[in-house]
BALOBA-1460 file (C-alpha; in Angstrom, 3 decimals):
// residues 370
<rec num="1" residu="m" x="86.105" y="104.642" z="84.586"/>
<rec num="2" residu="k" x="84.430" y="101.816" z="86.486"/>
<rec num="3" residu="k" x="86.019" y="100.895" z="89.801"/>
<rec num="4" residu="v" x="86.364" y="97.448" z="91.387"/>
<rec num="5" residu="i" x="87.641" y="96.842" z="94.909"/>
<rec num="6" residu="y" x="88.889" y="93.348" z="95.702"/>
<rec num="7" residu="l" x="89.000" y="92.341" z="99.370"/>
<rec num="8" residu="s" x="91.404" y="89.550" z="100.250"/>
<rec num="9" residu="d" x="92.391" y="87.870" z="103.493"/>
<rec num="10" residu="l" x="96.079" y="87.371" z="102.731"/>
<rec num="11" residu="s" x="99.411" y="89.110" z="103.123"/>
<rec num="12" residu="l" x="102.019" y="89.774" z="100.448"/>
<rec num="13" residu="p" x="104.466" y="88.323" z="99.549"/>
<rec num="14" residu="n" x="102.706" y="84.968" z="99.549"/>
<rec num="15" residu="k" x="103.396" y="81.449" z="98.250"/>
<rec num="16" residu="s" x="99.794" y="80.339" z="97.743"/>
<rec num="17" residu="a" x="97.583" y="79.806" z="94.691"/>
<rec num="18" residu="y" x="95.179" y="82.146" z="96.527"/>
<rec num="19" residu="a" x="97.590" y="85.024" z="95.855"/>
<rec num="20" residu="v" x="97.872" y="84.127" z="92.165"/>
<rec num="21" residu="h" x="94.075" y="84.040" z="91.965"/>
<rec num="22" residu="v" x="93.372" y="87.484" z="93.440"/>
<rec num="23" residu="i" x="96.269" y="89.228" z="91.675"/>
<rec num="24" residu="k" x="95.360" y="87.782" z="88.282"/>
<rec num="25" residu="m" x="91.715" y="88.690" z="88.864"/>
<rec num="26" residu="c" x="92.680" y="92.306" z="89.523"/>
<rec num="27" residu="e" x="94.821" y="92.394" z="86.385"/>
<rec num="28" residu="a" x="91.945" y="90.960" z="84.340"/>
<rec num="29" residu="f" x="89.492" y="93.542" z="85.668"/>
<rec num="30" residu="v" x="91.876" y="96.297" z="84.592"/>
<rec num="31" residu="a" x="92.149" y="94.657" z="81.161"/>
<rec num="32" residu="n" x="88.330" y="94.723" z="81.044"/>
<rec num="33" residu="g" x="88.261" y="98.494" z="81.593"/>
<rec num="34" residu="f" x="88.126" y="98.791" z="85.397"/>
<rec num="35" residu="n" x="90.194" y="100.795" z="87.822"/>
<rec num="36" residu="a" x="91.122" y="98.104" z="90.379"/>
<rec num="37" residu="q" x="92.252" y="98.190" z="93.999"/>
<rec num="38" residu="l" x="93.310" y="95.126" z="95.975"/>
<rec num="39" residu="i" x="93.081" y="95.261" z="99.777"/>
<rec num="40" residu="v" x="95.347" y="92.855" z="101.683"/>
<rec num="41" residu="n" x="96.082" y="92.293" z="105.357"/>
<rec num="42" residu="n" x="99.699" y="93.315" z="105.117"/>
<rec num="43" residu="i" x="102.096" y="94.148" z="102.285"/>
<rec num="44" residu="n" x="105.847" y="93.909" z="102.712"/>
<rec num="45" residu="t" x="106.933" y="94.375" z="99.104"/>
<rec num="46" residu="n" x="106.495" y="96.895" z="96.305"/>
<rec num="47" residu="f" x="104.272" y="96.775" z="93.241"/>
<rec num="48" residu="y" x="107.237" y="96.493" z="90.861"/>
<rec num="49" residu="s" x="108.232" y="93.224" z="92.558"/>
<rec num="50" residu="i" x="104.644" y="91.916" z="92.438"/>
<rec num="51" residu="k" x="104.328" y="92.927" z="88.789"/>
<rec num="52" residu="k" x="107.465" y="90.959" z="87.951"/>
<rec num="53" residu="k" x="106.597" y="87.874" z="90.022"/>
<rec num="54" residu="y" x="103.087" y="87.533" z="88.579"/>
<rec num="55" residu="n" x="103.754" y="88.539" z="84.951"/>
<rec num="56" residu="l" x="101.479" y="91.571" z="85.215"/>
<rec num="57" residu="y" x="100.981" y="93.886" z="82.237"/>
<rec num="58" residu="k" x="98.436" y="96.105" z="83.957"/>
<rec num="59" residu="n" x="98.724" y="98.337" z="87.017"/>
<rec num="60" residu="f" x="96.421" y="98.520" z="90.022"/>
<rec num="61" residu="k" x="96.624" y="99.766" z="93.594"/>
<rec num="62" residu="i" x="97.311" y="97.539" z="96.592"/>
<rec num="63" residu="l" x="96.434" y="98.678" z="100.108"/>
<rec num="64" residu="g" x="97.775" y="96.934" z="103.219"/>
<rec num="65" residu="l" x="95.660" y="97.194" z="106.379"/>
<rec num="66" residu="q" x="98.229" y="96.122" z="108.988"/>
<rec num="67" residu="r" x="101.692" y="97.393" z="109.722"/>
<rec num="68" residu="f" x="102.918" y="93.951" z="110.716"/>
<rec num="69" residu="k" x="101.947" y="90.523" z="109.453"/>
<rec num="70" residu="a" x="99.539" y="88.743" z="111.805"/>
<rec num="71" residu="n" x="96.762" y="86.228" z="111.257"/>
<rec num="72" residu="t" x="94.624" y="85.904" z="114.366"/>
<rec num="73" residu="f" x="90.859" y="86.072" z="114.628"/>
<rec num="74" residu="f" x="91.225" y="89.422" z="116.402"/>
<rec num="75" residu="t" x="93.320" y="90.955" z="113.597"/>
<rec num="76" residu="r" x="90.900" y="89.642" z="110.955"/>
<rec num="77" residu="f" x="87.973" y="91.141" z="112.860"/>
<rec num="78" residu="q" x="89.889" y="94.391" z="113.197"/>
<rec num="79" residu="n" x="90.665" y="94.400" z="109.474"/>
<rec num="80" residu="a" x="86.998" y="93.865" z="108.647"/>
<rec num="81" residu="y" x="86.157" y="97.081" z="110.482"/>
<rec num="82" residu="k" x="88.970" y="98.946" z="108.742"/>
<rec num="83" residu="i" x="87.581" y="97.792" z="105.394"/>
<rec num="84" residu="f" x="84.097" y="98.959" z="106.367"/>
<rec num="85" residu="f" x="85.314" y="102.453" z="107.210"/>
<rec num="86" residu="i" x="87.280" y="102.608" z="103.949"/>
<rec num="87" residu="l" x="84.399" y="101.412" z="101.780"/>
<rec num="88" residu="r" x="81.435" y="103.196" z="103.369"/>
<rec num="89" residu="k" x="82.439" y="106.339" z="101.430"/>
<rec num="90" residu="s" x="83.706" y="104.483" z="98.386"/>
<rec num="91" residu="k" x="82.064" y="104.852" z="95.006"/>
<rec num="92" residu="a" x="83.068" y="101.387" z="93.819"/>
<rec num="93" residu="d" x="80.986" y="99.927" z="91.014"/>
<rec num="94" residu="l" x="81.837" y="96.400" z="92.147"/>
<rec num="95" residu="i" x="83.123" y="94.926" z="95.411"/>
<rec num="96" residu="i" x="84.440" y="91.364" z="95.339"/>
<rec num="97" residu="s" x="85.636" y="89.649" z="98.466"/>
<rec num="98" residu="r" x="87.549" y="86.619" z="99.644"/>
<rec num="99" residu="n" x="87.331" y="88.094" z="103.158"/>
<rec num="100" residu="i" x="84.317" y="86.528" z="104.872"/>
<rec num="101" residu="l" x="84.163" y="88.764" z="107.958"/>
<rec num="102" residu="a" x="84.497" y="91.928" z="105.892"/>
<rec num="103" residu="s" x="81.759" y="90.785" z="103.486"/>
<rec num="104" residu="l" x="79.350" y="90.070" z="106.313"/>
<rec num="105" residu="l" x="80.004" y="93.434" z="107.949"/>
<rec num="106" residu="l" x="79.558" y="95.319" z="104.673"/>
<rec num="107" residu="s" x="76.321" y="93.437" z="103.972"/>
<rec num="108" residu="f" x="74.987" y="94.195" z="107.445"/>
<rec num="109" residu="f" x="75.426" y="97.909" z="106.729"/>
<rec num="110" residu="n" x="73.789" y="97.664" z="103.285"/>
<rec num="111" residu="i" x="76.958" y="97.720" z="101.181"/>
<rec num="112" residu="k" x="76.430" y="95.259" z="98.335"/>
<rec num="113" residu="n" x="79.275" y="92.865" z="97.575"/>
<rec num="114" residu="l" x="80.127" y="89.494" z="96.066"/>
<rec num="115" residu="l" x="81.761" y="86.911" z="98.321"/>
<rec num="116" residu="e" x="83.852" y="84.241" z="96.611"/>
<rec num="117" residu="i" x="84.193" y="80.973" z="98.545"/>
<rec num="118" residu="h" x="86.516" y="78.053" z="97.803"/>
<rec num="119" residu="t" x="86.126" y="75.867" z="100.902"/>
<rec num="120" residu="e" x="83.744" y="74.970" z="103.689"/>
<rec num="121" residu="l" x="83.858" y="77.166" z="106.760"/>
<rec num="122" residu="k" x="85.277" y="76.049" z="110.080"/>
<rec num="123" residu="g" x="85.225" y="77.141" z="113.700"/>
<rec num="124" residu="f" x="84.072" y="80.559" z="114.858"/>
<rec num="125" residu="t" x="83.955" y="81.921" z="111.297"/>
<rec num="126" residu="k" x="81.317" y="79.314" z="110.428"/>
<rec num="127" residu="i" x="79.196" y="80.281" z="113.459"/>
<rec num="128" residu="i" x="79.425" y="83.996" z="112.667"/>
<rec num="129" residu="f" x="78.577" y="83.408" z="109.008"/>
<rec num="130" residu="h" x="75.407" y="81.385" z="109.644"/>
<rec num="131" residu="f" x="74.200" y="83.776" z="112.348"/>
<rec num="132" residu="t" x="74.839" y="86.932" z="110.326"/>
<rec num="133" residu="y" x="73.494" y="85.581" z="107.046"/>
<rec num="134" residu="k" x="70.136" y="84.938" z="108.726"/>
<rec num="135" residu="i" x="69.712" y="88.592" z="109.668"/>
<rec num="136" residu="i" x="71.195" y="90.534" z="106.740"/>
<rec num="137" residu="k" x="69.277" y="91.630" z="103.683"/>
<rec num="138" residu="k" x="69.994" y="88.929" z="101.093"/>
<rec num="139" residu="d" x="70.245" y="91.442" z="98.233"/>
<rec num="140" residu="n" x="73.373" y="92.840" z="99.886"/>
<rec num="141" residu="l" x="75.405" y="89.642" z="99.616"/>
<rec num="142" residu="k" x="75.766" y="87.427" z="96.567"/>
<rec num="143" residu="f" x="78.155" y="84.499" z="96.162"/>
<rec num="144" residu="i" x="80.682" y="83.016" z="93.781"/>
<rec num="145" residu="f" x="81.355" y="79.347" z="94.467"/>
<rec num="146" residu="i" x="84.394" y="77.641" z="92.994"/>
<rec num="147" residu="h" x="82.318" y="74.463" z="92.632"/>
<rec num="148" residu="n" x="78.584" y="73.730" z="92.721"/>
<rec num="149" residu="k" x="79.076" y="71.144" z="95.494"/>
<rec num="150" residu="l" x="79.890" y="73.954" z="97.909"/>
<rec num="151" residu="n" x="76.252" y="74.930" z="98.074"/>
<rec num="152" residu="d" x="75.521" y="71.578" z="99.744"/>
<rec num="153" residu="h" x="77.311" y="73.177" z="102.671"/>
<rec num="154" residu="f" x="75.977" y="76.767" z="102.422"/>
<rec num="155" residu="k" x="72.435" y="76.149" z="101.087"/>
<rec num="156" residu="i" x="72.117" y="79.512" z="99.330"/>
<rec num="157" residu="n" x="69.150" y="80.271" z="97.072"/>
<rec num="158" residu="k" x="70.089" y="79.642" z="93.416"/>
<rec num="159" residu="k" x="69.392" y="83.216" z="92.360"/>
<rec num="160" residu="n" x="72.008" y="84.458" z="94.842"/>
<rec num="161" residu="y" x="75.105" y="82.692" z="93.542"/>
<rec num="162" residu="i" x="77.055" y="81.668" z="90.468"/>
<rec num="163" residu="v" x="79.584" y="78.866" z="90.058"/>
<rec num="164" residu="l" x="82.917" y="79.672" z="88.420"/>
<rec num="165" residu="d" x="85.984" y="77.499" z="88.062"/>
<rec num="166" residu="d" x="89.459" y="78.918" z="88.426"/>
<rec num="167" residu="a" x="91.149" y="80.290" z="85.317"/>
<rec num="168" residu="v" x="94.410" y="81.097" z="83.547"/>
<rec num="169" residu="k" x="96.019" y="83.850" z="81.523"/>
<rec num="170" residu="i" x="96.731" y="82.182" z="78.174"/>
<rec num="171" residu="e" x="99.266" y="84.817" z="77.114"/>
<rec num="172" residu="d" x="101.568" y="83.851" z="79.981"/>
<rec num="173" residu="f" x="101.921" y="80.361" z="78.511"/>
<rec num="174" residu="s" x="101.416" y="80.634" z="74.748"/>
<rec num="175" residu="k" x="104.685" y="82.532" z="74.190"/>
<rec num="176" residu="f" x="106.741" y="79.513" z="75.247"/>
<rec num="177" residu="k" x="107.325" y="76.829" z="72.650"/>
<rec num="178" residu="k" x="109.016" y="73.567" z="73.484"/>
<rec num="179" residu="k" x="112.171" y="73.031" z="71.449"/>
<rec num="180" residu="s" x="111.984" y="69.786" z="69.563"/>
<rec num="181" residu="k" x="114.088" y="67.243" z="71.384"/>
<rec num="182" residu="n" x="113.855" y="63.512" z="71.253"/>
<rec num="183" residu="n" x="115.402" y="62.765" z="74.617"/>
<rec num="184" residu="k" x="114.814" y="59.235" z="75.798"/>
<rec num="185" residu="r" x="114.865" y="60.491" z="79.379"/>
<rec num="186" residu="k" x="111.523" y="62.249" z="79.902"/>
<rec num="187" residu="k" x="110.627" y="64.983" z="82.395"/>
<rec num="188" residu="f" x="107.519" y="64.472" z="84.543"/>
<rec num="189" residu="v" x="106.726" y="67.735" z="86.331"/>
<rec num="190" residu="y" x="104.482" y="68.578" z="89.283"/>
<rec num="191" residu="t" x="103.885" y="72.117" z="90.569"/>
<rec num="192" residu="g" x="101.793" y="73.145" z="93.546"/>
<rec num="193" residu="s" x="101.180" y="72.285" z="97.159"/>
<rec num="194" residu="f" x="102.794" y="69.370" z="98.975"/>
<rec num="195" residu="v" x="100.109" y="68.979" z="101.644"/>
<rec num="196" residu="n" x="98.619" y="65.528" z="102.166"/>
<rec num="197" residu="g" x="96.369" y="64.384" z="99.358"/>
<rec num="198" residu="k" x="98.086" y="66.261" z="96.537"/>
<rec num="199" residu="g" x="99.748" y="63.090" z="95.296"/>
<rec num="200" residu="v" x="103.404" y="63.223" z="96.331"/>
<rec num="201" residu="e" x="103.199" y="59.597" z="97.456"/>
<rec num="202" residu="i" x="102.004" y="58.493" z="94.011"/>
<rec num="203" residu="i" x="104.766" y="60.461" z="92.288"/>
<rec num="204" residu="i" x="107.408" y="58.728" z="94.399"/>
<rec num="205" residu="r" x="105.958" y="55.326" z="93.507"/>
<rec num="206" residu="l" x="105.921" y="56.243" z="89.816"/>
<rec num="207" residu="a" x="109.532" y="57.399" z="90.037"/>
<rec num="208" residu="n" x="110.502" y="53.983" z="91.360"/>
<rec num="209" residu="i" x="108.744" y="52.346" z="88.391"/>
<rec num="210" residu="f" x="110.178" y="54.684" z="85.734"/>
<rec num="211" residu="k" x="113.764" y="54.910" z="86.971"/>
<rec num="212" residu="n" x="115.086" y="56.039" z="83.595"/>
<rec num="213" residu="h" x="112.985" y="59.195" z="83.664"/>
<rec num="214" residu="d" x="113.034" y="62.305" z="85.844"/>
<rec num="215" residu="f" x="110.317" y="63.454" z="88.241"/>
<rec num="216" residu="i" x="110.627" y="67.137" z="89.083"/>
<rec num="217" residu="l" x="108.536" y="68.730" z="91.847"/>
<rec num="218" residu="y" x="108.094" y="72.426" z="92.676"/>
<rec num="219" residu="g" x="106.275" y="73.693" z="95.761"/>
<rec num="220" residu="n" x="106.443" y="74.955" z="99.310"/>
<rec num="221" residu="i" x="108.548" y="72.271" z="100.999"/>
<rec num="222" residu="d" x="107.392" y="73.488" z="104.418"/>
<rec num="223" residu="t" x="103.970" y="71.942" z="103.627"/>
<rec num="224" residu="m" x="105.411" y="68.483" z="102.896"/>
<rec num="225" residu="s" x="105.360" y="65.714" z="105.491"/>
<rec num="226" residu="l" x="108.755" y="64.612" z="106.823"/>
<rec num="227" residu="d" x="108.149" y="61.087" z="105.534"/>
<rec num="228" residu="n" x="107.551" y="62.260" z="101.956"/>
<rec num="229" residu="y" x="110.466" y="64.669" z="102.188"/>
<rec num="230" residu="n" x="112.815" y="61.857" z="103.146"/>
<rec num="231" residu="k" x="111.449" y="59.545" z="100.438"/>
<rec num="232" residu="c" x="111.942" y="62.229" z="97.789"/>
<rec num="233" residu="n" x="115.530" y="62.780" z="98.856"/>
<rec num="234" residu="f" x="116.245" y="59.043" z="98.805"/>
<rec num="235" residu="t" x="114.758" y="58.546" z="95.326"/>
<rec num="236" residu="k" x="117.525" y="59.339" z="92.833"/>
<rec num="237" residu="n" x="115.320" y="60.396" z="89.929"/>
<rec num="238" residu="v" x="113.140" y="62.725" z="92.022"/>
<rec num="239" residu="s" x="114.172" y="66.369" z="92.103"/>
<rec num="240" residu="l" x="112.537" y="68.315" z="94.933"/>
<rec num="241" residu="n" x="112.496" y="72.089" z="94.375"/>
<rec num="242" residu="e" x="111.280" y="74.932" z="96.585"/>
<rec num="243" residu="y" x="108.350" y="77.164" z="95.735"/>
<rec num="244" residu="t" x="109.016" y="79.225" z="92.629"/>
<rec num="245" residu="d" x="107.397" y="82.499" z="91.655"/>
<rec num="246" residu="y" x="104.486" y="82.407" z="89.221"/>
<rec num="247" residu="n" x="106.468" y="84.116" z="86.444"/>
<rec num="248" residu="k" x="108.766" y="81.079" z="86.229"/>
<rec num="249" residu="i" x="105.945" y="78.495" z="86.037"/>
<rec num="250" residu="p" x="105.180" y="78.892" z="82.296"/>
<rec num="251" residu="l" x="108.798" y="78.166" z="81.345"/>
<rec num="252" residu="i" x="109.007" y="75.241" z="83.781"/>
<rec num="253" residu="l" x="105.870" y="73.682" z="82.301"/>
<rec num="254" residu="s" x="106.972" y="74.340" z="78.730"/>
<rec num="255" residu="n" x="110.213" y="72.442" z="79.361"/>
<rec num="256" residu="a" x="108.356" y="69.416" z="80.755"/>
<rec num="257" residu="d" x="107.384" y="66.399" z="78.713"/>
<rec num="258" residu="y" x="104.443" y="65.397" z="80.918"/>
<rec num="259" residu="l" x="102.555" y="67.008" z="83.781"/>
<rec num="260" residu="l" x="101.294" y="65.210" z="86.893"/>
<rec num="261" residu="m" x="98.118" y="65.817" z="88.878"/>
<rec num="262" residu="p" x="97.737" y="62.657" z="91.013"/>
<rec num="263" residu="y" x="95.227" y="63.889" z="93.579"/>
<rec num="264" residu="e" x="94.067" y="61.431" z="96.213"/>
<rec num="265" residu="k" x="90.519" y="60.833" z="97.477"/>
<rec num="266" residu="k" x="91.108" y="63.136" z="100.448"/>
<rec num="267" residu="i" x="92.742" y="66.406" z="99.466"/>
<rec num="268" residu="g" x="93.984" y="68.646" z="102.223"/>
<rec num="269" residu="v" x="94.763" y="72.352" z="102.423"/>
<rec num="270" residu="l" x="96.654" y="74.368" z="105.006"/>
<rec num="271" residu="i" x="93.506" y="74.540" z="107.151"/>
<rec num="272" residu="s" x="93.644" y="71.438" z="109.344"/>
<rec num="273" residu="n" x="91.050" y="68.659" z="109.003"/>
<rec num="274" residu="l" x="89.562" y="70.116" z="105.831"/>
<rec num="275" residu="n" x="88.993" y="67.846" z="102.825"/>
<rec num="276" residu="v" x="88.400" y="69.810" z="99.611"/>
<rec num="277" residu="s" x="88.204" y="66.881" z="97.182"/>
<rec num="278" residu="k" x="84.461" y="67.404" z="96.526"/>
<rec num="279" residu="y" x="84.871" y="70.954" z="95.249"/>
<rec num="280" residu="i" x="88.421" y="71.426" z="94.098"/>
<rec num="281" residu="s" x="89.081" y="73.463" z="90.951"/>
<rec num="282" residu="p" x="92.878" y="73.439" z="90.850"/>
<rec num="283" residu="l" x="94.456" y="76.593" z="89.508"/>
<rec num="284" residu="k" x="97.405" y="74.496" z="88.344"/>
<rec num="285" residu="m" x="95.060" y="72.380" z="86.219"/>
<rec num="286" residu="f" x="94.388" y="75.410" z="84.024"/>
<rec num="287" residu="e" x="98.099" y="76.241" z="83.913"/>
<rec num="288" residu="y" x="98.793" y="72.651" z="82.838"/>
<rec num="289" residu="l" x="96.148" y="72.879" z="80.103"/>
<rec num="290" residu="a" x="97.522" y="76.214" z="78.881"/>
<rec num="291" residu="a" x="101.037" y="74.737" z="78.728"/>
<rec num="292" residu="k" x="99.819" y="72.398" z="75.956"/>
<rec num="293" residu="k" x="101.227" y="69.263" z="77.540"/>
<rec num="294" residu="i" x="99.952" y="65.763" z="78.205"/>
<rec num="295" residu="i" x="98.471" y="65.652" z="81.698"/>
<rec num="296" residu="f" x="98.288" y="62.504" z="83.820"/>
<rec num="297" residu="a" x="95.609" y="63.019" z="86.472"/>
<rec num="298" residu="t" x="93.630" y="60.910" z="88.885"/>
<rec num="299" residu="k" x="89.903" y="60.483" z="88.451"/>
<rec num="300" residu="q" x="88.053" y="63.151" z="90.453"/>
<rec num="301" residu="p" x="84.338" y="64.017" z="90.099"/>
<rec num="302" residu="s" x="85.140" y="67.629" z="91.047"/>
<rec num="303" residu="y" x="86.919" y="68.339" z="87.752"/>
<rec num="304" residu="n" x="85.529" y="65.706" z="85.384"/>
<rec num="305" residu="h" x="83.602" y="68.444" z="83.544"/>
<rec num="306" residu="i" x="86.978" y="69.854" z="82.453"/>
<rec num="307" residu="l" x="89.478" y="66.991" z="82.209"/>
<rec num="308" residu="k" x="88.341" y="64.282" z="79.797"/>
<rec num="309" residu="d" x="90.195" y="61.004" z="79.362"/>
<rec num="310" residu="n" x="91.791" y="60.594" z="75.920"/>
<rec num="311" residu="f" x="90.572" y="64.047" z="74.932"/>
<rec num="312" residu="n" x="92.660" y="66.619" z="76.819"/>
<rec num="313" residu="s" x="94.340" y="64.399" z="79.425"/>
<rec num="314" residu="i" x="94.945" y="60.864" z="80.654"/>
<rec num="315" residu="i" x="92.664" y="60.043" z="83.594"/>
<rec num="316" residu="l" x="93.555" y="57.149" z="85.888"/>
<rec num="317" residu="e" x="92.320" y="55.456" z="89.027"/>
<rec num="318" residu="l" x="94.424" y="56.483" z="92.005"/>
<rec num="319" residu="n" x="95.885" y="53.167" z="93.156"/>
<rec num="320" residu="d" x="95.938" y="51.254" z="89.876"/>
<rec num="321" residu="l" x="99.684" y="51.580" z="89.407"/>
<rec num="322" residu="q" x="99.742" y="48.856" z="86.755"/>
<rec num="323" residu="n" x="97.467" y="50.979" z="84.583"/>
<rec num="324" residu="w" x="99.570" y="54.072" z="85.293"/>
<rec num="325" residu="k" x="102.606" y="52.113" z="84.100"/>
<rec num="326" residu="k" x="100.817" y="50.813" z="81.024"/>
<rec num="327" residu="r" x="99.412" y="54.152" z="79.888"/>
<rec num="328" residu="i" x="102.526" y="56.196" z="80.607"/>
<rec num="329" residu="t" x="104.597" y="53.670" z="78.682"/>
<rec num="330" residu="d" x="102.177" y="53.840" z="75.746"/>
<rec num="331" residu="v" x="102.331" y="57.655" z="75.691"/>
<rec num="332" residu="i" x="106.134" y="57.629" z="75.752"/>
<rec num="333" residu="n" x="106.355" y="55.034" z="72.969"/>
<rec num="334" residu="n" x="103.633" y="56.549" z="70.742"/>
<rec num="335" residu="p" x="103.923" y="60.363" z="70.858"/>
<rec num="336" residu="l" x="102.025" y="60.981" z="67.603"/>
<rec num="337" residu="k" x="99.064" y="58.953" z="68.841"/>
<rec num="338" residu="y" x="98.567" y="61.427" z="71.708"/>
<rec num="339" residu="k" x="99.458" y="64.684" z="69.952"/>
<rec num="340" residu="m" x="95.797" y="65.749" z="69.788"/>
<rec num="341" residu="l" x="95.568" y="65.708" z="73.598"/>
<rec num="342" residu="k" x="97.950" y="68.665" z="73.740"/>
<rec num="343" residu="i" x="95.911" y="70.668" z="71.237"/>
<rec num="344" residu="n" x="92.667" y="69.858" z="73.031"/>
<rec num="345" residu="a" x="94.241" y="70.808" z="76.362"/>
<rec num="346" residu="f" x="95.170" y="74.243" z="75.052"/>
<rec num="347" residu="n" x="91.735" y="74.741" z="73.491"/>
<rec num="348" residu="t" x="90.136" y="73.813" z="76.824"/>
<rec num="349" residu="a" x="92.288" y="76.386" z="78.639"/>
<rec num="350" residu="k" x="91.087" y="79.116" z="76.272"/>
<rec num="351" residu="k" x="87.560" y="78.654" z="77.623"/>
<rec num="352" residu="y" x="88.702" y="79.484" z="81.160"/>
<rec num="353" residu="t" x="90.514" y="82.822" z="81.132"/>
<rec num="354" residu="w" x="90.641" y="85.423" z="83.892"/>
<rec num="355" residu="k" x="89.164" y="88.058" z="81.562"/>
<rec num="356" residu="k" x="86.153" y="85.862" z="80.748"/>
<rec num="357" residu="r" x="85.725" y="85.062" z="84.426"/>
<rec num="358" residu="c" x="85.711" y="88.743" z="85.389"/>
<rec num="359" residu="l" x="83.198" y="89.560" z="82.662"/>
<rec num="360" residu="i" x="80.803" y="86.878" z="83.959"/>
<rec num="361" residu="i" x="81.155" y="88.272" z="87.488"/>
<rec num="362" residu="e" x="80.472" y="91.830" z="86.312"/>
<rec num="363" residu="n" x="77.361" y="90.723" z="84.413"/>
<rec num="364" residu="f" x="76.094" y="88.731" z="87.405"/>
<rec num="365" residu="f" x="76.572" y="91.687" z="89.743"/>
<rec num="366" residu="n" x="74.784" y="94.034" z="87.346"/>
<rec num="367" residu="e" x="71.874" y="91.606" z="87.037"/>
<rec num="368" residu="c" x="71.618" y="91.414" z="90.823"/>
<rec num="369" residu="k" x="71.305" y="95.192" z="91.072"/>
<rec num="370" residu="k" x="68.224" y="95.294" z="88.830"/>
């Protein structure tokens, strides 16, 4: 059986979309006929718990490198060397990495791998990357970019990378069917991060316009600004909920009437002073599409190849609240007029599955070896 080793730079348990991404990728590789192993910094849970939290139907091994959870440059450098000593005798058919230091070290010692990158690099990691990439053999390191705009930053030769959006497991969502209810009070749902730029401010403003409807938010409250936290608590029709495990997301989305994705022009992540708006491919966007709901999203060039206005979503200018009000009201009052958007959303999601993504990666890696 073919073997894939997936190198991450995270610890488990974890509240990030990053964790969903790597765990679902490993499951998909197993579904595609691979024996998979995920390497993490630290693991403080068991596989049964992970399997339950992420709706896994396939098994794979998870190896933790550290005894205790720590995230310093020294520990990451140390982990890179541990990975090297583990993999130098490995007979893996495919090595995929989200661990930049480990990828560079493996490449330096002629171990071929694919490095997946979702953001620009910062600080010392950026310096090490550009220095090392100049001296390694380019055939040893190929890239997966989450968006083609990322190569404006990295400037990699076209033959050495592919561009792949995030994905979704359709089966996790298709089993849930919304019970037919004609409630006048509608549920607008947002799931994901609460860092600046993800649109919490817009949701609060919409809640104050549509006071007879409910706005329900799920995410890691620790990432929300104090100002937005207070505004949410003072807005009666806003329900602020803590991060919920992935296995609960399909049911949450299926019980919603509408889904919100009001990204701003500057979209932050947990890395300070990093704007990812140019190359975002939101994992939740694919979950929203798979949930077969009407999506209200802001206009963003980074995902306009996926979300199409009046086809699979409603796309709006960020600060044009009058248009938000007008179009939301029209959708509420004319449900049959917009029924096709739900069908088109689901059909769009079917084009972006984890299994298809893994197959493209496997084919790319095999082509690179020729």
